[in-house]
C-alpha angles and dihedrals in degrees: 000000000000114000118214125135156276147273154174127295114281124135122205122183117191121188114224126180120247113081119133094250093054091248118126116264116237120235124196142211115187120193121190122185128206123245102343121146122218097251097048097088127073099246091056092057106277104130092176096070128069111227105145096159095048087047089052090058089055093046096048098030141027125304113203113208100191111042116143132194119221091230133015091218126095109239098030090051094050094045088051093052096048093048100036087229134117116262096252088051096051096064088237105080100143134065115282094009114134127234107255123231119272100037116129117255120191094213087057090054088052092048092049088053093056103273123141103232129198135183115194127178130000111025104171091161100090137247097298091077089070087086089067098055138061091200130027121188129185089214127230137252131030092302096034091240102111097096097049096099094042091054093049093048093048098049115125109266121233093030127099113247143202123197122193102194112187120188123198089214124137097024122118137287097061116234121192131208139154097266094085140034119275106227129207124223091250091062101057130091111232116213107240094237089064124074109260102227136130095264093051091047093052089046091054090047090062090047091051091052092057092048090052089050090058087051091053094056092044087058090054090052092052090050091050092050089052091050090051090050095234103114094103089055098045136103115194127189125189127190145131136246097233144339131294117299095249135103115293091015123069113059092011128115096223116105089258088068109023104037118087136198105251123188131172117196119189114149111211092005105067128038108237118245147096124295122201095187119124114254128183124205089238085068095065097081095045089052093052091049094049091050089050093047092240124141113241128229114268090234093065111112099192128089127222119256093194089114091061090058089058098038121027090203094060118111117204098178141005098203136046123191133200138178139207113208132163114324104163087307126066112257145151117182131151129198138191127189118201122171104316096337130099122193121189127188121197118199092193106040091157089071130083108250103232140163127193091258090058088070122109087237088082123065099239091043093048093050091049093051092046091051090049090053090052093047091242100130127105117229093258090054094056099070096114091052098054114120119197103023131201111272090219131035129189125186136183105214093199095061097025111030093166092052099236101137116065110211097182093109095045110112090212090065097046093111097051090042091054091047095051091046087056092047093050092045089053093051093047092049098044096045096045097245121162145162109254120235087212103040125178108269129219113293094204141003125255091272088057095250110151115246119226125259096010116180136157112261129205113316120239109268094017092115088057095044090244092170088070097043114116099186113108098201125226117342102158132038090248088063088069097037091054095056 
């Protein structure tokens, strides 16, 4: 096997002649970015950032408004995508844990069916994924994107292909080059749950630069596809692995952390437009395999959304689920989205809900903590300081899109709360999830001082052998009604 690199989440499917039925064979390029929230690109409403090529995907393709990751944490999210299984079912549910041998991987199914498969850039899934790829590259440049075009140009001709291109943009620490605009603090848009100060603005300016760098290399890919004359036979998908690396975002189950930009570009194949349907990141692999005409492994828990590409009125699922497990700090949260409702359950409400980027070691984190000490924060900016927290949270995304007002105790919402509790209970039970009696503890304190004797504890679901569970849990309303 040739070792090369990694990248961000874009999917490209190119139809080449040669299948036994006489129909063209689809090819794919998948690009996955690192730490980018849904509303930090132009086409999702951020007028402060320059992302012309990403915006082109939205203009000429399909923009999905409600795509959710299964974890807002790097390696669990990626392992979930490649297997089509929930994090506690992959055997790698926590940060920096490696995908164990024997799990299904959709690129391996493509490779076994004759596809030339490539992973370039950020792997973060472990050595077992090598079985899924003919070529693995570490990538080049500050964002690991510099070998994208070379890899696409040097692919073997006459053979269907799949590229998993994984950028390390926009992951800290910020690295600057001349491929993207250098923003000033006055240009950025500060999310209202952060403290709007000069340090936070400069921090966001570095983040914006790395997002624009991803956009630059995406533009080069589109140019290369046009040169090769395959744009009319190509599907392209773009998304991220988790939300922005700022307080109340990365690792969290609010939309600011768990919702991803998700674009499908397929000139001549898909009618451009906006889709409101719910999509889960476990659905990505099943969709690729359906488009390729390849049977998927029975252990895959996602469902294909290929029908939504053909018919905007199609619904592929009614529920999406996500989980927050250990990511430097001890945690166990579960989330379900249904229609315009989000329900979150926290198994450890007595704990402060932190991520690494909440720490004072980072500019936006430091400014938030300083403002808290002065008493300068608004209630919606104090989320990371709440101790204890509510064990259950319920939000109406129509009236409260930022998820500030917990409605779980409101008598008027008792019926929807009870229903979503039942849905989440069903998913937990059917997929073998559990709260460990020996959970992984904090690795460091809020000041990033390492804690002694750190070790990973028992993974969620391990006591129920969740890594071997095949059940996907509820997808449709009838799955609950039939219980």
